[in-house]
C-alpha positions as CSV (number, residue, x, y, z in Angstrom):
1,X,24.3,12.2,-13.5
2,X,22.2,14.7,-15.3
3,X,23.6,15.7,-18.6
4,X,21.7,18.2,-20.9
5,X,22.4,20.0,-24.0
6,X,21.0,23.4,-24.9
7,X,18.8,23.5,-28.1
8,X,21.6,25.4,-29.9
9,X,24.1,22.9,-28.9
10,X,26.6,25.4,-27.5
11,X,26.4,24.3,-23.9
12,X,26.4,20.8,-22.5
13,X,26.8,20.7,-18.7
14,X,26.8,17.5,-16.7
15,X,26.8,17.2,-12.9
16,X,26.9,14.6,-10.3
17,X,24.9,14.9,-7.0
18,X,24.9,12.4,-4.1
19,X,21.5,10.6,-4.3
20,X,21.1,10.9,-0.7
21,X,18.9,14.0,-0.2
22,X,19.8,16.7,2.2
23,X,16.3,18.1,2.8
24,X,14.5,17.6,6.2
25,X,10.9,16.5,6.0
26,X,8.0,18.4,7.6
27,X,5.3,16.5,9.7
28,X,3.4,15.5,6.5
29,X,6.6,14.1,4.9
30,X,7.1,17.1,2.4
31,X,10.7,17.9,1.7
32,X,11.7,21.3,3.1
33,X,13.9,23.8,1.1
34,X,17.6,23.6,1.6
35,X,20.3,26.1,0.6
36,X,21.9,23.5,-1.6
37,X,18.7,23.5,-3.9
38,X,19.2,27.2,-4.6
39,X,22.9,26.7,-5.3
40,X,22.1,23.8,-7.8
41,X,19.6,25.9,-9.6
42,X,22.0,28.8,-9.7
43,X,24.7,26.4,-11.1
44,X,22.3,25.0,-13.7
45,X,21.4,28.8,-14.7
46,X,25.0,29.7,-15.2
47,X,25.9,26.5,-17.1
48,X,23.1,27.0,-19.5
49,X,23.0,30.7,-19.8
50,X,26.5,31.9,-19.0
């Protein structure tokens, strides 16, 4: 469960993500992008910056 605090201390989000990854692997074993990755990035941005 990642929990982080902004340097000014005003925001302290925490979130839990199932440890099972949802990304499919390509032929070389590299995880491919998934819409959940973008959603988590957007959540992090809103949580930290409003």
